[in-house]
N, C-alpha and C positions, 0 to 999 in steps of 0.2 A: 291291469299289468302295464299297459301304456302309460298311464297316469303316474305309477310308480317310477318308471324310468325317466319320465320328464322331471319328477320332482327331484330324483336323485341326481340328474344332469344340471338342474337348477341350482342344487346345493353346491355342487362342485364348482360351478361358475362363480357362485357367490363367495364361496370359500377361497378361490384362487385369487379373486379380487382383493379380498381382506389381506391376503399373504403378500400380494405385490407391494414392493415398497414404493412410495411416492418419489416421483422424478425430482432430484434436487434442483433448485433454480438458483441463479445468481442473485445475490443481494447487493443493495447499494451501500457502499461504506465510504465515509469522509475522515478525514484528519485534520486537526488544527494542532500546530505545533511551533515551538520556537528552537532555534538552532545557532550556536555560536562557533566560530572556528577560525583558523589561520592557514595559510599556505607559504611555503617557499620551497619550491620544487615537489615536496611531500604536502598533501593537503589533508587536514583532519578537522572534524567539527563534531560536537555533541550537543544533544538537546533532548527534549521531551515533548510528549504530545498526548492527544486523546483521540481514539478511533471510535466512532459511533456508526451504527448500521441501522437500516431501516426496519430490521427484524427485532430492534429493541436491544441488542447487544451493544456494550460499551466496553472498552479497554484503555487502561493508561499505558503508555509505551515509552521506551527510551529510544534514542535515535543516535547512531554514530555514522559518520562518514570517514572514509580513508581513501586516499588515492594518490596520484602523482601526475607529473607532466611538466609543461612549461608554464607555471603558475606561481603567482605572489599576490599576498594580500592578507586582509583581516576584515571579517564581516560577521555580522549578526542579524538573523532574520526573527522579527518579533511577531509578525502576523502571517504565519504561514498556513496554506490551506492545500490539502491533498485530497484526490479523488481516486478511489480504487475501481478497477474493472476486473471481472473474472473471478469474483470471490463467492465461494459457496457457504463458508462459515468465517467468522471474524478472526479465527486463528490462522487463516490463509494469508492475512497481511503480513505477519510475522516472517523474517528471514532476510536475506541478503539479496539486494536488487543491484543489477549492473548499471553502471553511471558513465556518461561521456558528456562533457560539456565544455562549452566556450564561454567566458564570462568577462565582463568589463563593467566597473562601476566606481564612482566616487561619491562619498558622504551618503547621499539617499540612493539605495540601489534596489533593484528588484530582480527576480530570477524566475525561470520557469522551465521545466524540463519534465520528460516522461521517461520513467524508469520501468524495467521489466524483469519479472522473476517468474519463470515457467509460464503458466497461463495467466498469471496476475499482472496487470500493470497499474502503474501509480502516476498520476499527472500531478506535479507539484507547482505551486505558484506561491510566492511571498515577497514581502517588501521588508527593508531594513536599512541599515547603516554599515558604513565601512568603506573599504576600497579593495579592489581586486581587478587582477588582469592576467589572463592565460587561457590554456587549454588543459584539461585534466581528465583523467580516466580513474575509475575505481569502483568502490561499492558503497551502497546506502543499506545500513542495517537497522532494522526495526525489531526490537526486543519487547516481551511483556514486562512491566514493572512488578 
């Protein structure tokens, strides 16, 4: 009788462990991108990129930025790199990130900024060409292609 009870309790425990979902863990995702745009009080840019994650997921994306402020210029990022944090699935990278930036550059320029969307953060860095000067606020939108 005691052996039967121990066996039943053991089966319930094993069955409970099988039914328990695994805890989701953050995955490491990176993005390579290019971006081209202009600003004259209103700021806009468009581009494309590829997001790859350490769990093997990959996604082609389109990028669009819009905003405004005291800004003027024209620029192009050729070799942009982004690093995401707080991602559980590659689709978490999609959406609109809030931006705030101060920028200045002539001919060869570089840019770096950190963007936030809920629990997900995106650190961007890139080099390119153009000229720009100002302070701008807006959004950086990533969409699946």
